[in-house]
N, C-alpha and C positions, 0 to 999 in steps of 0.2 A: 092651881096645884092639884095633882092627883091625890086621892085619898090614901092615907097610910093605913093599911088594914091589919098587917101582922108582922111577925118577926122577919119574914122573907123581904117584905118591903123595907123595913128598917135597915137590915144588913145590906140589901142591894143598893140602896141609896148611899149608905156610908161607904161601900166599896167603890161606887162611881165617883164619889167625892175624893177618895184617896187616889183613884186613878188619875184624876185631874191634877192632883198634887204631884204625883209621880211624873206626869208628862211635863209639868212646868219645871221640875227639877232636872229632867233629862235635857230640856231646852237650855236651861242655865248652864249645865255642865258642858254641853256642846259648844256654847258660845264663851266659855270662861277665858279662853286664850285669845280672843279677838282683840285687835288693836284698831283705833279709829284716830282720825286726824284732829277731832275736836271733842270736847266734853259732851256736847249735845248729841253727837253721832255715836258715842260709845254705848255699847249694849248695857242695859240695866237688867238685873235679875227680875224674874217674874214671880209673883206670889199669889196663890188663890185666896179668895176671901170666902169664908164659910159662914153659913147661917143655919140656925136651928129651925127645922121644919116640924111643926106640931100637927098632930092629927086633929080633925075637926072636933072630936070628943075627948080631947086631952084631959079635961077635968075628970072624966069618968074612967078613962083607961090608962092615962099616963104615957101614951105612946108619942115618941118624938124621935127624930133622926136629924141628919145634917145634909147639907147640900152646898156645893161650890156655886156661888152666885155670880162671881166675876173674877177676873184675873187682872191684877194691877202691877205696875212696875214698882220696885222697891226704891227707897230714897237713898240707897248706898251710892256714894259718889265714885266715879271711875278714878283709878289711880293714874297720876300724871308721871310718865316715864321719859327720861332723856335718852332718845335713840336717834341721833342726828342722821344716821345712814338709812334709816327706815324710809321706804317710799311714801308712807303716809305722814311723815313728820311735818309739823308746821314750820313756820319761818324760824322759830327759835330752837327747833330740833326735838320738840316734844310730841309724843303720841299718848293716847289715853287707853288704858286697858279696861276690859269689861268690869262692871261693878258687881262681881260675883266672888263670894268667898267659898272656895271649893270644900273646905272642911265643914262649913255650915251646911252646905248642900248635901254632903254625904250623911251627916247626922239626920237632916230632914228626910233623906231617902230611906234610911234605916227605920225611922219612926213611921213613915207612911207605909212602908212595906209590912211592918209588924201590925199596924192597924188593919191593913187589908187582909193579912193572914188571920187575924183574930176574927174578922167577919166571915171568912171562909170556914173557919172552925165552928162558928155559931151555926151556920147553915148546915154543915156536915153533921153536927151533933143533933140538930133539930130533925133532920131527915132520918137519922138512925133511930131516934126515939119514936118518930112517927111510924117507921116500919115495924119496930118492936110492938107498938100498940096495936097495929093492924094484925100482926101475927098472933097476938094474945087473943084476939077476938075470933080466931078460926077454931 
């Protein structure tokens, strides 16, 4: 793991984690309407797993951030639909819709977007304060 040195590292890593989250949400929404012939073939929503990353000197400086360490399939089961005329229907006329809750994905998207925006604001504010400090020294 690379050393976490400052606020830019913290916010940058947090933004990268939220970007992974937004990408999985986009994938889930893109596949929400998919139908499959069996429960095993049906799309399952993806969820990132986050882990706290501590600086080497965390006891001295308290610096920590987050990182997406893997992406896993959710345990939400696909919905069984009776559509006998669908080309993917099984012998009994059933197809399986993707295991994605669209409303839940939209809420996740709003939260991830806000977290990303918060970190952009942190970096922007820090940059502004640094520029003011530099101009005070002139």
